[in-house]
C-alpha positions as CSV (number, residue, x, y, z in Angstrom):
1,M,69.9,-24.5,27.6
2,R,71.7,-27.1,27.9
3,L,69.1,-30.0,28.5
4,R,69.0,-31.6,31.8
5,T,68.7,-35.8,30.9
6,A,69.0,-36.4,34.5
7,L,65.4,-35.2,35.1
8,C,64.0,-36.3,31.7
9,S,62.6,-39.2,31.4
10,A,63.4,-41.1,28.4
11,V,63.4,-44.3,26.5
12,S,66.7,-46.3,25.7
13,A,67.6,-44.8,22.4
14,L,67.3,-40.9,23.5
15,S,69.4,-42.0,26.1
16,A,72.1,-42.7,24.1
17,M,71.7,-39.1,23.2
18,A,72.4,-35.6,24.9
19,L,69.3,-33.9,25.3
20,L,68.7,-29.9,24.7
21,S,66.5,-28.2,27.7
22,A,64.6,-28.5,30.4
23,C,62.2,-31.0,29.7
24,G,58.9,-32.9,31.9
25,G,57.7,-36.0,30.4
26,S,54.8,-37.7,29.4
27,S,53.4,-41.3,28.8
28,T,53.9,-42.9,24.6
29,S,51.3,-43.3,22.3
30,A,53.2,-46.3,20.8
31,S,52.1,-48.5,17.8
32,S,51.5,-52.2,17.1
33,S,55.2,-52.9,17.3
34,G,55.1,-51.4,20.6
35,A,57.0,-48.1,18.6
36,P,55.0,-44.4,18.4
37,L,54.4,-44.0,14.5
38,V,55.2,-40.8,13.2
39,G,55.4,-39.3,9.1
40,V,58.0,-38.2,7.4
41,D,57.2,-36.6,3.9
42,Y,60.5,-35.8,1.5
43,P,60.3,-32.6,-0.3
44,R,61.8,-34.5,-3.3
45,S,64.5,-37.2,-4.9
46,D,66.4,-35.2,-8.0
47,T,69.0,-34.5,-5.7
48,D,72.1,-35.9,-4.4
49,F,71.5,-33.1,-0.9
50,W,67.8,-35.0,-0.6
51,N,68.5,-38.4,-1.7
52,S,70.6,-38.4,0.9
53,Y,68.4,-37.4,3.8
54,I,66.1,-40.5,2.6
55,K,68.9,-41.9,2.7
56,Y,69.4,-41.5,6.6
57,T,65.7,-41.2,7.8
58,P,64.7,-44.9,8.4
59,Q,68.7,-45.8,10.3
60,Y,68.2,-43.0,13.0
61,A,64.2,-44.1,13.4
62,K,65.1,-46.9,13.8
63,E,67.8,-46.3,16.4
64,L,64.9,-43.9,17.9
65,R,62.8,-46.3,18.1
66,L,59.9,-44.9,16.1
67,D,57.6,-46.5,13.3
68,L,58.3,-44.2,10.1
69,K,55.6,-43.7,7.6
70,T,57.3,-41.7,4.3
71,T,55.9,-40.0,1.2
72,N,57.2,-37.4,-1.2
73,S,55.8,-34.5,-2.2
74,Q,57.9,-33.5,-4.7
75,N,57.9,-29.8,-4.9
76,E,55.0,-29.4,-4.3
77,V,53.1,-28.4,-1.7
78,A,49.5,-29.6,-3.0
79,K,50.9,-33.3,-2.8
80,L,52.1,-32.3,0.8
81,T,48.5,-31.4,1.9
82,A,47.0,-34.6,0.1
83,N,50.6,-36.2,1.6
84,A,49.6,-34.5,5.4
85,Q,46.3,-35.8,5.1
86,T,47.0,-40.1,4.4
87,F,49.0,-39.4,7.4
88,I,46.5,-38.6,9.7
89,S,44.5,-41.1,8.6
90,Q,47.2,-43.4,9.0
91,G,47.2,-42.4,13.1
92,V,51.2,-41.0,12.9
93,K,51.4,-39.6,16.7
94,G,53.8,-36.8,14.9
95,L,55.0,-35.8,11.3
96,A,58.3,-33.9,9.8
97,M,58.2,-32.4,6.7
98,A,60.3,-29.8,4.8
99,P,58.2,-27.7,2.7
100,Q,59.7,-25.2,-0.2
101,D,56.3,-23.4,0.2
102,T,56.0,-21.9,3.0
103,A,53.6,-19.6,3.3
104,A,50.6,-22.0,1.6
105,I,51.5,-25.2,4.5
106,A,49.7,-22.7,7.1
107,P,46.1,-24.6,6.8
108,T,47.9,-27.7,6.9
109,L,49.5,-26.7,9.7
110,A,46.7,-25.2,11.6
111,Q,45.1,-28.6,10.6
112,L,47.7,-31.2,12.4
113,E,47.6,-28.4,15.0
114,A,43.9,-28.9,16.1
115,K,44.6,-32.5,15.7
116,K,47.4,-32.6,18.4
117,I,50.0,-34.0,15.8
118,P,53.3,-32.1,16.7
119,V,55.4,-31.1,13.6
120,V,58.6,-30.5,13.2
121,T,59.9,-28.6,9.7
122,V,63.3,-29.2,8.0
123,D,65.2,-27.3,6.2
124,T,62.4,-24.4,6.1
125,R,60.4,-22.6,8.8
126,P,56.7,-21.7,7.7
127,D,56.2,-17.8,7.2
128,T,53.4,-18.6,10.1
129,G,52.0,-20.9,11.9
130,R,53.2,-23.0,14.5
131,V,55.2,-26.5,14.2
132,F,56.7,-28.6,17.9
133,M,60.5,-27.2,16.1
134,V,62.4,-25.9,12.9
135,V,65.1,-27.9,11.9
136,R,67.4,-25.6,9.7
137,A,71.4,-24.0,9.6
138,D,71.3,-20.3,9.9
139,N,71.0,-20.1,6.5
140,R,71.5,-16.6,7.1
141,A,75.3,-17.5,7.3
142,Y,74.6,-19.5,4.5
143,G,74.9,-15.8,2.0
144,E,77.0,-14.2,4.7
145,K,80.2,-17.1,4.1
146,A,80.0,-17.5,0.0
147,C,80.1,-13.3,0.3
148,H,83.3,-13.6,2.4
149,Y,84.6,-15.2,0.5
150,L,84.1,-14.4,-2.8
151,G,84.4,-10.7,-1.6
152,T,88.4,-11.7,-0.1
153,K,89.3,-14.3,-3.8
154,L,87.6,-10.8,-5.7
155,G,89.8,-9.1,-3.9
156,G,86.7,-6.7,-3.0
157,R,85.9,-5.7,-6.8
158,G,84.1,-7.4,-10.4
159,K,81.1,-9.0,-11.1
160,V,79.6,-12.1,-9.7
161,V,76.5,-13.5,-10.2
162,M,73.9,-15.7,-7.8
163,L,72.4,-18.0,-9.2
164,Q,69.2,-17.6,-6.1
165,G,66.1,-19.9,-5.2
166,D,63.1,-20.0,-4.8
167,L,61.7,-16.4,-3.3
168,S,59.0,-18.2,-2.2
169,S,61.0,-20.4,-0.1
170,I,62.3,-18.5,3.6
171,N,65.6,-20.2,2.1
172,G,65.8,-18.5,-0.7
173,R,65.0,-15.1,0.7
174,D,67.5,-15.6,3.4
175,R,70.5,-16.6,1.6
176,T,69.0,-14.1,-1.2
177,E,68.9,-10.6,0.6
178,A,72.1,-12.1,3.5
179,F,74.5,-12.3,0.4
180,N,73.2,-9.0,-0.9
181,D,73.4,-6.8,2.4
182,C,76.7,-8.2,2.7
183,M,78.1,-7.2,-0.1
184,Q,76.5,-3.8,0.0
185,K,78.5,-3.2,3.3
186,K,81.5,-5.3,2.9
187,Y,82.6,-5.0,-0.7
188,P,80.9,-2.4,-2.7
189,D,82.9,-2.4,-5.6
190,I,81.1,-6.0,-6.3
191,K,78.5,-5.7,-9.1
192,V,75.7,-8.9,-8.0
193,L,73.7,-9.7,-10.9
194,G,71.0,-12.2,-9.1
195,E,69.4,-14.8,-11.1
196,A,66.0,-16.3,-10.3
197,T,66.1,-19.9,-10.0
198,N,63.2,-21.6,-8.9
199,W,65.8,-24.1,-7.5
200,D,65.9,-25.4,-11.5
201,G,69.5,-26.8,-12.6
202,A,67.9,-26.3,-16.5
203,V,67.2,-22.2,-15.3
204,A,70.0,-22.0,-13.6
205,A,72.3,-22.6,-16.6
206,Q,70.8,-21.2,-19.0
207,K,70.3,-18.4,-17.4
208,L,74.2,-18.7,-16.1
209,Q,75.3,-18.7,-19.2
210,T,73.6,-16.2,-20.5
211,D,74.6,-13.3,-18.1
212,L,78.4,-15.3,-19.0
213,T,78.0,-13.8,-23.0
214,A,76.6,-10.6,-21.8
215,H,79.2,-10.2,-19.4
216,P,82.7,-11.5,-20.1
217,D,84.5,-10.6,-16.8
218,I,82.1,-11.8,-14.5
219,K,84.5,-13.9,-11.8
220,G,82.1,-15.1,-9.2
221,I,79.1,-17.7,-9.5
222,Y,77.4,-17.8,-5.8
223,M,75.1,-21.1,-6.4
224,Q,72.3,-21.3,-3.4
225,S,72.5,-24.7,-3.6
226,S,73.7,-27.4,-6.2
227,F,71.0,-28.2,-7.7
228,A,72.7,-25.8,-10.1
229,L,76.1,-27.9,-10.2
230,S,76.2,-29.7,-13.2
231,G,74.9,-26.7,-15.6
232,T,77.4,-24.6,-13.9
233,L,80.5,-26.6,-14.3
234,Q,80.0,-27.0,-17.9
235,A,79.1,-23.5,-18.8
236,L,81.8,-22.0,-17.8
237,K,83.8,-25.4,-19.4
238,Q,81.9,-24.1,-22.4
239,K,83.5,-21.0,-22.0
240,G,87.0,-22.4,-21.8
241,L,86.7,-20.9,-17.8
242,L,86.7,-24.3,-16.0
243,V,90.3,-23.3,-15.3
244,D,92.8,-24.4,-12.3
245,P,92.2,-21.9,-9.8
246,K,96.0,-20.6,-9.8
247,D,94.2,-19.6,-13.8
248,K,94.1,-15.8,-14.2
249,K,90.8,-16.1,-16.0
250,H,89.9,-18.6,-13.7
251,V,85.8,-18.1,-12.3
252,F,85.2,-18.5,-8.9
253,V,82.0,-20.5,-7.7
254,V,80.3,-21.0,-4.4
255,S,78.2,-23.4,-4.0
256,N,75.9,-24.7,-0.6
257,D,75.3,-28.5,0.4
258,G,78.0,-30.3,1.2
259,I,77.3,-33.6,-1.2
260,P,80.5,-35.6,-2.2
261,E,80.5,-33.7,-5.8
262,E,80.8,-30.7,-4.6
263,L,83.6,-32.1,-2.5
264,R,85.5,-33.7,-5.2
265,S,85.2,-31.2,-7.4
266,I,86.9,-28.9,-4.1
267,T,89.3,-30.6,-4.6
268,E,89.9,-31.1,-8.1
269,G,89.9,-27.0,-8.2
270,K,86.7,-27.0,-10.7
271,V,84.3,-25.4,-6.9
272,D,86.2,-23.1,-4.8
273,A,84.1,-23.6,-1.5
274,T,80.7,-24.7,0.2
275,V,78.9,-24.3,3.1
276,S,78.0,-27.4,3.8
277,Q,74.4,-28.1,4.8
278,P,73.6,-31.4,7.2
279,A,71.3,-33.6,5.6
280,D,72.4,-36.7,7.8
281,L,71.4,-34.3,11.5
282,Y,68.6,-33.0,9.3
283,S,67.2,-36.0,9.3
284,K,68.4,-37.1,13.0
285,Y,67.2,-33.6,14.5
286,A,64.0,-34.0,13.1
287,L,63.2,-37.3,14.3
288,Y,64.1,-36.9,17.6
289,Y,62.2,-33.8,18.7
290,L,59.3,-35.4,17.1
291,R,60.0,-38.7,19.4
292,A,61.0,-36.1,22.5
293,A,57.2,-33.8,20.9
294,I,55.3,-37.3,21.7
295,D,57.5,-37.8,25.2
296,G,55.9,-34.6,26.3
297,K,59.2,-33.1,26.6
298,T,59.5,-29.2,26.0
299,F,62.6,-26.3,24.9
300,K,63.3,-23.5,25.2
301,P,66.2,-21.1,23.6
302,G,70.3,-21.3,24.0
303,K,73.3,-23.0,23.5
304,T,72.4,-26.8,22.5
305,D,74.9,-29.7,23.5
306,H,75.2,-30.5,19.8
307,D,77.4,-27.5,18.8
308,S,73.7,-25.9,17.4
309,T,71.8,-23.1,19.2
310,I,67.8,-23.0,19.8
311,I,66.3,-19.5,19.1
312,Q,63.2,-17.8,19.4
313,V,61.4,-17.0,15.9
314,R,58.8,-15.6,17.5
315,D,55.6,-16.7,20.0
316,G,56.0,-19.9,19.8
317,L,58.3,-20.9,16.9
318,L,62.0,-22.4,18.5
319,E,64.0,-23.1,16.0
320,D,67.0,-25.0,16.4
321,Q,70.0,-24.1,13.9
322,L,72.2,-27.1,13.7
323,S,76.5,-26.4,12.6
324,A,77.0,-25.5,8.8
325,P,80.3,-25.0,7.9
326,L,82.3,-23.3,5.3
327,V,84.1,-25.7,2.8
328,T,86.9,-24.6,1.0
329,A,90.2,-26.7,-0.5
330,D,93.2,-25.3,2.4
331,G,90.8,-24.7,5.7
332,G,91.6,-21.4,5.3
333,T,90.2,-17.9,6.8
334,Y,87.7,-16.2,4.4
335,G,86.5,-12.5,5.6
336,G,86.7,-13.5,9.4
337,V,84.9,-17.1,8.3
338,P,86.5,-20.0,8.9
339,S,86.5,-22.9,7.2
340,V,87.1,-27.4,6.8
341,K,89.7,-28.6,4.4
342,S,87.2,-30.3,1.7
343,D,88.5,-33.2,2.7
344,D,87.6,-33.5,6.3
345,K,86.4,-36.8,7.8
346,S,83.6,-34.5,9.7
347,L,81.8,-33.3,6.4
348,W,79.0,-35.8,6.2
349,G,79.3,-35.4,2.2
350,N,82.9,-37.8,2.9
351,N,81.5,-40.7,5.0
352,L,78.3,-42.1,2.5
353,G,78.8,-45.1,1.9
């Protein structure tokens, strides 16, 4: 449901942004600078995607007139829990986080809820517990888009390797289940070799090398994140398979993230497609929803005015599913899925300084 902005009591920075659903206002608790203090925990800083998210966060905090405290949990839930305690002691009025273990974060969420500190989770959705809003893209659609691209390119036959993320994460489960379901229903003659990688590039590279040796007829690879990009390209090169897409030896590669290196690799013919996960919008709307929570806004399921849809995942849990387009070299349609050309300037990966 679109937000009735005329009825919202918002600060001037928010007036520049279109709001989403019906809302009400309340006073804001502010720091000494006059801006609410919020915390953002970065989940990791060892990938181009998350480093981009980190880069965007201070920019949007400034636009929304938020004072910002940050930590980095380095992909460890114990560190995230400790960082949350630090934020509580600092008096934050809201907290954005991206828990990679979506089950183990529940006790921390319960503590924050008890202290009336609103939480926005980014990229991942907690298995249990309540947060003010989840900001992510439809991760099942990631797996489906990769499936339709590879299924089309392979003509519905052959073998593909799926380099899975961590299945303790809702993202890894969503992408894996959707890819497998789509392949079974739409392309049953394609055999999927699933490899668990725990979002670890070295593990992904080692398992891919083993698969390429054991199955020289592999014709497709689905990487669930760009963490596996470098190792995948190196493994293909070592096998003499990093060749032009028109070469019959070419192995079609689909990734997820939309980082600049992926977009360049598509243009160069090394990678064939990706799904552009919006690092810029993750940062923007994580902070937007924190500001809205502090200001007493509420939201309902429905279409938004920033090309996304708010869904109700379960009672008390809403998720804003941001747009994440399939990206290809030609901008074609694959299995009914439209794509955006890799040099399109609307992609955040083409707009980093």
